[in-house]
C-alpha positions as CSV (number, residue, x, y, z in Angstrom):
1,D,80.7,132.0,118.7
2,K,82.2,134.1,115.9
3,V,85.0,135.3,118.1
4,F,86.0,131.8,119.1
5,Q,85.7,130.5,115.5
6,G,88.0,133.4,114.5
7,M,90.5,132.1,117.1
8,V,90.3,128.7,115.5
9,D,90.6,130.2,112.0
10,H,93.8,132.1,113.0
11,F,95.4,129.2,114.8
12,L,98.9,128.4,113.6
13,P,99.5,124.7,113.8
14,K,103.2,125.0,113.2
15,E,103.6,127.2,116.3
16,A,101.7,124.7,118.5
17,G,103.6,121.7,117.3
18,K,102.4,118.6,119.2
19,K,101.3,120.4,122.3
20,R,98.0,119.7,124.0
21,A,96.1,122.2,126.1
22,V,92.6,123.3,127.0
23,I,92.0,127.0,127.6
24,Q,88.7,127.7,129.4
25,F,87.1,131.2,129.0
26,S,84.6,132.5,131.5
27,V,83.1,135.8,130.4
28,R,80.8,137.5,132.9
29,T,77.8,139.4,131.5
30,Q,75.4,141.5,133.6
31,S,72.3,139.9,132.3
32,D,73.1,136.3,131.5
33,G,75.8,135.4,134.1
34,D,78.9,133.6,132.9
35,K,79.3,132.6,129.2
36,L,81.6,129.6,129.0
37,Y,83.8,128.5,126.1
38,Y,87.0,126.6,125.7
39,L,89.6,126.1,123.1
40,S,91.2,122.6,122.7
41,V,94.6,122.4,121.2
42,D,95.8,118.9,120.3
43,N,98.6,117.9,118.1
44,G,98.4,120.8,115.7
45,S,94.7,121.2,115.6
46,C,92.4,123.6,117.4
47,R,88.7,123.7,118.0
48,Y,86.3,125.5,120.3
49,S,83.3,124.4,122.3
50,R,80.6,126.0,124.4
51,G,80.4,125.1,128.1
52,Q,82.6,124.0,130.9
53,H,85.5,121.6,130.2
54,S,86.0,118.9,132.9
55,D,89.7,119.5,133.2
56,P,91.1,122.7,131.6
57,N,94.8,123.5,131.8
58,V,94.0,127.2,132.5
59,T,90.8,129.3,133.0
60,L,90.7,132.9,132.0
61,M,87.9,134.9,133.8
62,M,86.9,138.4,132.9
63,K,83.9,140.7,132.4
64,L,82.3,141.1,129.0
65,P,83.6,144.7,128.5
66,T,87.2,143.5,129.1
67,F,86.8,140.6,126.7
68,M,85.4,142.9,124.0
69,R,88.3,145.3,124.4
70,L,90.8,142.4,124.2
71,I,89.3,141.0,121.0
72,A,89.1,144.5,119.5
73,G,92.8,145.0,120.1
74,E,92.1,148.0,122.4
75,L,93.5,146.3,125.5
76,D,96.7,144.3,126.0
77,G,96.2,141.0,127.8
78,I,99.2,141.4,130.1
79,V,98.1,144.9,131.1
80,A,94.6,143.6,131.8
81,L,96.0,140.8,133.9
82,M,98.3,143.1,135.8
83,Q,95.4,145.5,136.4
84,G,93.2,142.7,137.7
85,H,90.7,142.8,134.8
86,I,91.6,139.2,134.0
87,K,91.9,136.5,136.6
88,V,93.8,133.3,135.8
89,K,93.2,129.9,137.4
90,G,95.4,126.9,136.7
């Protein structure tokens, strides 16, 4: 939850403008299966929720170690995508 709250806290409303989008995250753990969160961007605001959204614009799927390296700034998202560490649907 802290990671996603941090994303909300660092959201730049001016950059988003009046755009609307839902970004689903599916983070696979070895012990608990998939952890699901989504970010909702709507008209300059951003919030996160746990669980599966009914109609996300995009879903990002990755294993927990990849997610941890991304949020720590140790792994570039584009590199991770090109190497197959992140899968994108939508």
